[in-house]
N, C-alpha and C positions, 0 to 999 in steps of 0.2 A: 591527760588533757582535762578531764572533768575536774580534777583537783585544782589545777591552775585557774580554770574558769570560775570555780567556786571562790577561790581566793581573790580573784580580780573583782568579783561581785561585792566584796566586803569594803572596797576602798572608796567607792563613790565617784567614779570617773568613767569617761567614755573614750575609747580609742578604736579606730577602725583599721583593719589590715586585710589586704588581699594577697594571698600566697599563691604563686604560680611556679611550678617546676618546669624549667625550660631545658632543652638540649643545649641551646646557646642563647645569649642575650647580649646585645651591644647597645650602649647608651652613649650619646654624644651631645655635649652642651651646644646649643645653637645660638640663642640670644638671651639676654637678661630678661627676666620676667618683670612685668610691671607691678606684680604683687608677689610677695608682700613688699610694700613700699619701704624704702630706707635700708634694705639689706644690701650689703656689698657682697655680691656673689664672687666666689673664687672658682674659675673654670677648672674642670678636671680633664677636659679633652675626651678622648675615646676610652671607654671602659668596656672590655670584652670578657665574657665569661662563658665557659662550657660547663654543662651539667650543673646548673645553678638554680637555687631557690631564690626567687625575687620576692621581696616583701614590699608591696606598695602600701604606704601608710601615711597617716596625717595625725597631727596632734590637735585635739579639739579643746575648746575653751575650758571645759571642766576637768581636763587632765591635769594631774599634779605630779610632783616629784615622787609620790608614793606609787605611781603607775610604773615607774622605770624598771625596777627589778622584776616585777610580775610580767610586764610586757616582754622583757628580755627572756624570761623563762618560757613564755608562750612561743616565742620565735624559735628558741632552741628545741622545744618539744616538737614543733612542726617540722623543723629541719631533720630531726631524728625519725619522725614518722614517715618522711619522704625518702628514707634510706640514706641519710647523710650525704647529700650531693657534695660535689667537689668545692663549690663556692656558695656564698650567700650574699645577696646584695639587698641592702635596705634603701629603698627609693622614696624620698619625700613625694607625696602625691596628694596635693591639696584638693583635687577633684573629688575625693571621697567624702567631703563634708562642706557645709556652708557655714559652719560655726567653728572657725579656726582660732587657735590660741595665738598670742602675739608672736611675731617673727623671732624675737630673741629667745623667748621661752621654748618655742617649738624646736628651734635648732639645738638648743642645749639639751632638751629632753631626748631628741633623736641621737645626738652625739653620745649621751650617757648610756642609752640603750645599746648603741653600737659597741661602745667600750666593754660592756658586760658580755655581750654575745661573742665578741672577738676572743675572749679568754677560752671559750669552748670551741668555737668554729674559727680556726685560724685564718682561713681565706674569706674574710668578711669585709665588705666594702659599704661605706655610707655614701650614697649619691650626693651630687652637689645640690646645694640649696639656693633657690633664687634664679634658676635657669629654666627656660623652655628647652626641652630635649628632643632629639630625634632618637628613635629606638627601632631595633630590629630584633625580632623574636623568632624562635623556631622550637617547636615542641612535639614532633611527630612520635617519638618513642616514649614520651613521658605521659602519655594519656592513660592513666590508671585511676581508679576511684580515689579521689582526694588530691590529685595532682594540681587541682585548682580549688582553693578553699578561701572563703570569706569569713573573717572573724570580727564580730562587733562586740567589744568589751563594754557592756553597759552595766555599770555598778551603782546606779542611782537608787535601785530598789534592792536592799540587802536580802530580803526573803526570796527573791526571784531564783537564786541558785538552788535552793532546796526543791523547788518545783520542777527544775529541769531534769533531775534524776540522772 
């Protein structure tokens, strides 16, 4: 984990991820979101997962294509650290930031991250983009240290990684 964080600090980008290991999680698209404007959402209907690591994430204005493989590596490492749950769901979650990248770029970056992760974690899903969702979560047996983790990849200061030890 430290190695990946150190590598991410060299790129000069910010990406935020909230990892939560659930017994089960259900997502259902409810209505089209009014932001980002201009995106044509494709509904997925109900997505249901058991023993799932959910990654709530957003793509911020400073994120670049260079972030993709490193963010995918971080997701895979977190999945492994959580005991390799049966499923992994990457959910766009704009509420993690007030400095979002454009809708087209955000979607493409998340899709590319998903495609890389899916090679290792076969049961990986990318949540729909541009929808308000209803969600049901349950995580009674997954409450272990680290079952909920927030990662902020802030690589605007290259020397910061060496101070984190």
